[in-house]
N, C-alpha and C positions, 0 to 999 in steps of 0.2 A: 504493500500500500504506500502511496505517496503521502507525505505530510508537509504541511505549511504552517507557519505561525498563525495562531488564532487571535484575530483582533478583538473578538468578543469575550475572550477568556479573562475574567477579572478575579483578583483576590477576594475572598469573602470579606464582607464589611466588618470592620473592627467594632466591637461593642463599646459604646460610650461608657466612661467611668461613672460610677454612682455619684450623683450630686445631692445626696441626702434624700429627704422626703419630698423634694419639690418635683412635681410631675413635669415631664418633658412633653410639650405640646407643639403642634404645628397647624397653622391655618391653611386649609386646602381650598383652592378655587375649583368648584365643581364643573364649571364650563370648560376650563382647560383640561381637567381630568378626562371628561368625556371625549374631547377632541384627541387627546393622546391615545385613548383606547381605540379610536376609529382609525388613526394613522399608524403605519408601521414604525416601529422604533428604529431610530438611527443607531448604527453600531457605536458603542462606546469605545474610547481609546483603550488599547491593550495595556494592561497593568504589568504583564510579564511577557516581554518580547521573545523569550525562549520557549514558550509553550507551543505545542503542535496539535494539529487536529487531523483526523482522517478525512481527506477530501472526497473520497468515494462515497461518503455517507454511510448510514447504518445499513446493515444487511437486510435486504427486503426479500421475503420468501418468494420464490418463483412459482410457476404454474404447478398445480397439484399433480400427483402421479397419474391420476385418471385423466386429467386434462392433457398431459403430455402424450399419453397413449392414444387419445382421441385424435390428436393432431399429427401422430406419427405417420410417416409414409411407408405403406406396406408394399413390399415387392411381390410380384405375382408368384403364386404357388406353381401354376402350370406355365411352362414357357410359352411365349407368344406364338411360336411357330406351330405349337400343338393346338392352340385355340383357333387358328385360321385354317379352314378346310383347304383353301387354295394352297397355302404354304405347305401343309401336310401332304397334299397330293403331289406337289412339286418335289418335295424331299423323297417321298416314296418312289416316285417315278425315276428320279436320279439314282437312288440306291438300286432299284431293280435293273435299270439300264447298266449300271456299273458292274454288278455281279453277273448279269446275263452276258455282258461282253467278256468278262473273265472266263466264264464257262465255255463260251463259243471259241474263244481264242485258243485255250489250252486243249479243247477237244479236237480242234482241227490239226493241231501240231502233235498230238499224242503219239502217232506212229513214228514221227521223227524222234521224239523223246525216247521211245522204246528201242529203236535201232542204236541210238547213241549210247544208251545205257548198256546194251548188249555188247557193243564194241569195247566198252570200258570194263566189262566183267573180268577179263584176265588180270588187268591192273588191280582191280578190287580184290581178286583172289590172292594175288601176291601180297598186297597190303595187309590182308586179313591174316595170312599165314605168318608174315613177318612180325606183325604186332603181337600175335599170339606167342611166338617164340621169345620175343623180347620180354613179354609179360612173365612167361614161365621162368626165364633166366634172371628175372629181377633186374632188368637193364636200367630201370629208373634210379636204382640205388648205386649204380656204378660211379657217378661223379662224387658221391659222398665218401665212398671207400677210397677212391683215388686221392681225395683231399687228405684222408688220414695217413696214406702212404707218404704223401709229400711232406706232411708234418712229422713223419717218423714217429707217430703215436701208435705203438704196438698194441697197447691195451684197447684203444678205441677201434683199431682195425680188427682185432680178434672178436670184439663184441659185434661189430657189423658183419663179420664173416659168418658167425654163428647165426645171426638173424637172417642173413641171406640163405644159408643152407636150409633153415626151417621153412622159409617162404618157398624156395624152389621145390622141396619135397611136397609141400601141400599143393602148390599150383600144378605140379606134374601129375599128381594123383587126380586133381580136378579135371585136367585136360584129358587124361586117359579115359576117365569115366565118361566125359562128354563125348569123346570120339566113339566109344563103344555104344552109348545110348543113341547117338546121332546115326551111326551106321546101322544099328538095328531098326531105328525108326524109318530110315531110308529104304531098307530092304522090305520092311513090312508095307510101306507105302507102294513100293514097286510091285509087290505080289498081290496085295489085297485091294488097294484103292482103284477106283474107276479111272478111265483114261483122262477125263476132264480135270479130276482132282490132281492127277500127276502133272498135267500140263500147267495148271494154275500154280502148283507148288514149285515146279521147276522155273516157271516165269518169275515168280516172286523172288526165288533165290538168285536168279540171274540179275534181276533189277536191283536187288539189294547189293549184290557185289558190284554192279555198275555204279550205284550211288557211292559206294565206298571208294571206287576208283576215280571219282570225278575230281579233276584239278580245282583248286580253290579259285583260280582266276578264270575258269571257263565253265560256268554253271550250265547244266543241261537245259533247264527250264528258263526261258526268257521272260522279261516283264511284259505283261499285257497292257499295263497302264503306268505311265510315269507320273507319280503323285508329286505335286509341288511340295517341297520341304520348307514351308514357311516357319520361321522361328517363332516359338511361343512367346507371347508378350508377358513380361514379368515386371515387377515393380522396379527392379534395378535398371532395366532397360528404359523404362519410362523416365525415371529420375535422371539417368544419364543423358537422354535426349533433351529433356527440359533444361538441364544444366548447360547444354551446348548452344542454347538459343541466344545467349548474351544478354539476358534480362537481368538487370542489376539486383533486384530483390531476390530472385531465385538463387543467383550466384552467391550473394552475401549469406543467405540462409545455409546453403550447402557448405560454405567456407567455415561456418561456425559449428558444423557438425549436425545441423538439422537437414531434413530432406528437401525442403523448399516446395513440397507438394503433399497435401494431405489427402490420402485416398478415403473416399466416403463409401465405397462399395468394393467388393472383391473384383479382381480382373476376371472376366468370364468370356466364354464364347458367345458371340452374337451374330448369327448367320454365318457367312463365310469369312469370319474375321474375329478379332478380339476387341473387347470394349473395356476401357478404363475410365473411371469417373472420380473426380476429386476437386479439392479447393486449391486454387493458386494462392500465393502469399498476398497479404493485404496490399492493395494498390495495384496489383497486376490483374489485368482483364483477359478474357478469352481472346479479344481482338488482338492483343499483343502477341499471342501465340499464333493466331491465324496469319498475321503479317509475316511470320517467320516459318511458314509451312515448309518451305524448301529446306531450311536448316533442321526443322523437326524431323523430316524424312531422312535427312543425312544422319542425324543422331540415332534414329531407329534402324538405320541400315535397310530401309525399305524403299521401293520405287515411290515417286511422288504421288502417283495415282492410287496408292494403297492407303495413304495417310490423310485422315479427314478429322481435324479438330472442330468441335462444335460447341456452341453455348447451350445452356439449358434455359429456355424462355421463362419458366416459372420460378427460377432461382436467381440468386445474385449474379452480377456480371463476372465474378471470379470463379464460378463453377464450370469446370471444363469436362467435356465428354470427348474422349479420344477413341476413335474407331480406326483400327488398323486391319485392312483387308489382307486376305491371303494372296489375292491377285490384283493387278492394276484394274481399276474400274473400267477403263476404256478398252481393255483387252479381255476381260473376263467374259466367259460365255454366258449369255442371258437366256432365260426361259423363253419358250415360244410364245409369241403374242397371241392371246386368246382369239383375236378377231382376224387372224391371218388367213385362215382357210374357211371360216364359216361364222355365222352369227350376224345379228343385226343390233342396232343401237337405239335406245330411247334417249334423245338428247337432254331430256329433263332429269335423267339419272346419270350417275357417274360411269365412266368407261375407262379401262386401263390404257395408258399411252406410253409408259416408261417404267423403269425400276430405279430404286434408290441404291445406295452403296451396298446395302445388305442383300440385294437381289429381290426385294419385296416390290410388288406392283404398286404404282402410284396412279390414282384415278384423277380424271378431270371431268367436270360437268360443263358443257358448252352452252348451256342456257343460263340466263340471268347474269351474264358477265359481258364485259368488253375486254379485249386482251391486247397486250403489246409484247412483241418479240423483238429483242435487240441483240446484236452481236457484231463483231468485226467480220469481214469477209472470210469465207471458207471455213466457218466453224459449225455449219449445219443449220443455219437459221431457216433457209428455204425448205429444207427437208422436214424440219419441225412443223412449219406452217402446213406443208403438204400432208403430213401425218394427221394433224388436227382436222384438216378438211376431209381427209379420207374417213376419219371417225364420224364426222358430220354426214358424209355421204351415205353411210350405212343406216341412217334413219331415213326410210323412204319418204317421210313427210317433209324433210328439210329442203328448202329452196336455197341453192348455192349461188353466190355471186363471186366469181374468181377473177382476180386481176394480177397478172404477172408483169409488173412494170419494168422488170429487168429485161424481159423479152427473150429469155433463153429457152423457154418452154419447159421449165422444171415442173410447172403446175399443169402441164399438158394432159396427164392421165385423167384429170378431173373435168376436162372439156366435155366428155361424153355425158356427164350427169349435171352440168352446171346450167342454171337458168340464164346467167349472164357470164360471158367469158371474153377476155382480151389478153393478148400477150404483146407487150410493146408500149411505147409512149409516143407514137406518132399522133399527128393532129386529129385524125379520125378516131384513134383509140381514146384520146382524151375526151372528145365530144361524146363518144359512146358511153364512157364511164360517167360523165356529167349528167347525161340524160337518165342513166340508170340510178344514180344517187338521188336525183330529184324525184324520180318515181318512188324510191325507197322512203324518202321523207314524206311524201304524200301517203304512202302506205302506213307510215308511222302515225300520222294524224288520223287516218281511217280507223286503225286499230284502237287508238285512244278513245274514239267515239263509241266503238263497239264494246270495249271493256266498261266504259262509263254507263252504257245502257243495259248491261247484264244484271240479272237479279243477284242479290248478295249470296244466296244459297249456292249459285253456280260459280260465282267469282268472289269469294269472301275477302281475298287479299288484293283485289284490283290488279291482277297480273295474269299473264297467260300461263296455263298449266297444261300438262300432258293430255288431260281429259278434254280441255277446250280445243287443243290442237287437233284432236281426233275428229272434231265436228267440222266437216268440210264446209258446211254452210256459213260458218262464222269467218272462215278465211284467216284463222290464227295459227297456221302451221309455222314451224320454226324457220327462221331466215338466218343464214350464216354467210357473212361476207368476209372474204380473205384477200388482203392486199399485200403483195410483196414489193419492197422498196417504196413504201408509201410516201417518202420524202419527195418523189417525183410529182405527186399531186399537190402537196402543200407548198412547194417552191415554184409552182408553175407561174410564169410572169403574168398571165392573163386571168386564169381561173383559180389560182391558188387560194384566194380568200373564200371563194364559194365552196371549194372542196373542204376547207377547214371548217366553215360554218356548218355544212351538212353533217360532216363526220362528228363534230362536237355534239350536235343534236342527237345523232344516233348513239353515241357513246353514253350520253346522259340519260336519255329516255328509252333507248332501244331495249335494254335488258329486261325491263318489266313487261315489255310488249312482245317478247319472243324474237327480238332481232339482236344478233350478236355480230360485232365488228372486230375482226382480228387484223392488226396492223403490224407488219414486220419491216424493219429497217436496219441497215448496216451503219447508219449515222445517227445514233440516238442523241440528238441535241435539241435545242429549243426550236430550231427551224423544222427539223424532220418530225418532231413530236410536239405540236403546239401545246401550250400549258393547259388549255381547256380539255384536251384529250388525255394527256399524261396524268393529270390530276384526278380523272374520273374513271380510269380503267381499273377494274377490280382484279384482273388476272395478269400476272407478269411472268414472262419467260426470258431470262437473261443468260445467254451463253457468254463466252469470253469477251470481255471489253478491256480497253486499255487504261482507263482512268476513272477517278472518283465521280466526275461529272456524268459520264456516260452510264456508270453503274447506278447512280441515284435517279437519272432520268428514266430508266427502265424499271428499277426495283422500288422506287419511291424515295422521298426525301429522308436523309439520315440513315439509309440502309447501310452505307459504307461504314459509318461510325458504329453501327450496331454489330458489325462483324459479318454482314452479309455482303460478300465481296466476290463478284464474278471475275475480278482481276486475277484471282489466284489460280484460275484454271490454266492448264498448260496447253500448248499448241496441239498436242496429241489428243486432248480431251474433246474431240468432235462429238457434238450431240449432247454433251453433259452441260447442265445448266442449273441455275437457281429457279425454282418455281414458287411463286407467291400466289396463293389462291386456295380454294376449297376450304376457307375458314380456318386455315392453320398458318403457322409461321413458315418462313422460307425453308424449302427443302432442296437438297441436291438430287437431281434426277438425271438419269441417262435415258434419252428417248429411244424408242424402238427404231431400228434402222430399216427403212423400207426403200429399196432401190426402185428405179423407174419401171423395169418390167414387172416387179411385184406390185407396185402401185397401180399399174395398168390392169392387172388381174383383179385387184380389189375393186377398182372402179367398174370393171365389167360386172362383178357381182352386185355392186350397188345399182347398176343400170337395170339388171334383171329384177331386183327388188322393187324399183320404181315402176318398171314396166308392169309388173304384176299388180302393184297398188294403183296404177293409173295416175301417177304423180309427176311424170315427165313434163317439162314445160320449157318454154323459151328456147335458148340456144341448143339444149339437148334434143329438141324436136326439129331443129333447123330454122326456127323462127328468129329472124334478125330484125329488130325495130329500125324503122327509118326515121330520119330527123323529124318527119311530120307526125309520127305517132305520139311523141312526147313533146309538148311545147317547149322549145328552147327559149330561154329568156335571160336578159341581163338586167339585174335589179337596178344597178346604178343608172344605166341608160334609160330604163323604163321610168325611173323617178324624174330624170332630167326631161323626159318627154312629156310627163303630165304636170310638171311644175315649171312654168315659163320663167324667163329671166326677170319678168316684171314682178314676181313674187319672191322677194329675198328670203322670207321665212314663212313656213306653212306648218299647220298642225298635223300631227300624225294621222288623226282621224280623216282629215281631208285627203291626205296622200293615199291611204289604203283604199278609200272609196274610189278615187280616180284610177288606181292600179287595177281594181276589180273590174272597172268598166273597160280598161285597156285589154286585160287578159283574164277573163273570168275563170278559165280553166286552171290558172296558176294561182291567182291571188284571192280566189273566193274564200271567204271566212277569215281572212287575215284581220288581226286586231292591232291596235296601236302598239301594244307591248311587243307583239311579234315583229313589227317593223323595227323597233328599237334593237331587238336581239339580232335581227338579220343584218343590221348596219354595223354592229360592233366589230366583226372580223375585218371590216374595211377601215377601222380606226375612226369611225364617225360617231360622235356622241350627240344625243338629242339635247335640246335646251328648252328652257321655259319661255313660252311666247304668250304675251298678253294681247287679248282682243276685247273690244268693247261690244258686248252683246246685250241688246235691249237696255242700253244705258248703264250697264255694269261691266266692269273689267273682269274678264275670265282668263285665268292662266292655265295653259295646258302644254304638254310636251310636244315638241315639233322639231323640224329639221331646218338647217340653213342651207339654201341652195348652193351657195358658194363652196360649202364643204363637199357637196356631191360632185360639183364640177372639178374641184381640186383632186378628189379621189380618182375620178375618171382620167384626169390628165396624168397623174402619177402612175396609174396602172397601165395606160395605153401609150404614154409618152406623147400625148397630143395636147399641146398647150392651148389649142383653140377650142377645148371642150366646153368652155363656158359659153 
């Protein structure tokens, strides 16, 4: 305990001397006394500066025993892999396959084994006879007797010689009896035993002699399986690795004889690897360890893809879980994807799309989300987007809108089932996508009206459900739009603002209405992922990125500080990413690898499902919309057309009324607030405009025509737009 001088510790008051019989009295002011009781007493000056006090205060009893038991964290009695039927089936399948392979391998080579053993039988016979004679002659004691001769110790030599003579007599007797019994048994077997028993006995003797004659460096039976010899993880290895990280607090603790890491649970097997859990020293966080993952792997003497330090979300930031796999995650063989050869999907329920470090399936639900996929080039971003769209295609109700703005055709297998499809960023491709997105926004509004008009017993949560999606008359089927290299849209010099406006609306309102937007980019910055989109996407997939900014743009603000760092992935970790979604913390997932031919087979299966359900539409049926099918419009140009230069300021209500008269198929139902929201992506803010109505001044939100003209001039480079 620490002690400090106590300023309140005073010597006991000295009793006043007796002053005879005169009473000692004092006049007390009652008002001051009440005030003194109401106010805290100020510390009196210390009478003894050497007095000390316990600064930690008196001992306060902690939680009762029963309370501690109630708050204790119980570890599962049954391992998690036994609780999961899928994991149990996978383990049983692997074990059966392993031992089945062993049996088949050795059964096929058994004739070769028999021939080799037969050829080694003479050598085995010679070894057996020689070993027997050496045993009878007590050859193993010869070095000891020779040592007695070298020391010229006659007594010791005589004692050893008598011992040898006794052993030789006994062993000779045993050998003679064994030969007589063995020879008799062999004659009896030859005369009395059937032929098959004689053959079996002779074969067994021959094989036994062959085994005895096998050289140590040339075994007869070869290995059917080369089992990886991963080193068992021990506390000494963990402490050695942590000490090699160069973290001052850990090194200081180990220099003073302490461990520098407190294990909170035994090191156990967890899937195909080892799991260690414990507390780092005070002031050291799991993030400090994650930053040095390469050094940690070096200290463990394991490949980088085997070492995965993680934080425990429900614990303090110094609680480390270290999982060390037997194999590199990028090279380890993964279980077969359940949807590879059969099955369909309900997008309102979860479906597997990858495995974690331990080989367990990770599911994703593609409804009620909007998603962002980010990575540097060549890390598997497009393959991941294609995989998610393939999952969506296996729900025959889903309407797919697929855009490959890179133009390489990586999303080509989905063309046969897509309602809308384009590969490339030519002018006609941009116009096609713009018309499609406008139609999607109108569909969004239609769905909102349908949901608003449904009875509460059918739609209690005001969102699309699987049951509502099954009702074809409502038109609430799932819609999934996937865009690769989405920055091409948002950075388009002419239509970028409108793309941003529509996609922001879809990201914000689409999930509840059965519309999912998946955006993938290799440039996760503010231009490629506008703030309104990145801030509202609920699902994030981040493969390897180069810096903190890109990491947080995809995974969310402060993800890097929390230790969720996609920068730690190696170049070989293709397809491995952080996944944030499904209501849980960030997880490391290796997505299923589906190459182009396999993706084409899955898309064909999805086509048959849709053909049987009668849900093929749009591009999948060969229907290509023409520019006249969906009214193309330019909001800024339309406002400039309905607001003449003679009206510098106009109320929003007036503008939307004129717009509806101009294009009723586009602007019908627009409200003043909707116009305000539509102008924000262009950087145009509405202002308060006062008008005198029936003798009274009325203030309403409106636009300044000069702002519209300036926005058109900036966008089109036409200074004569006004």
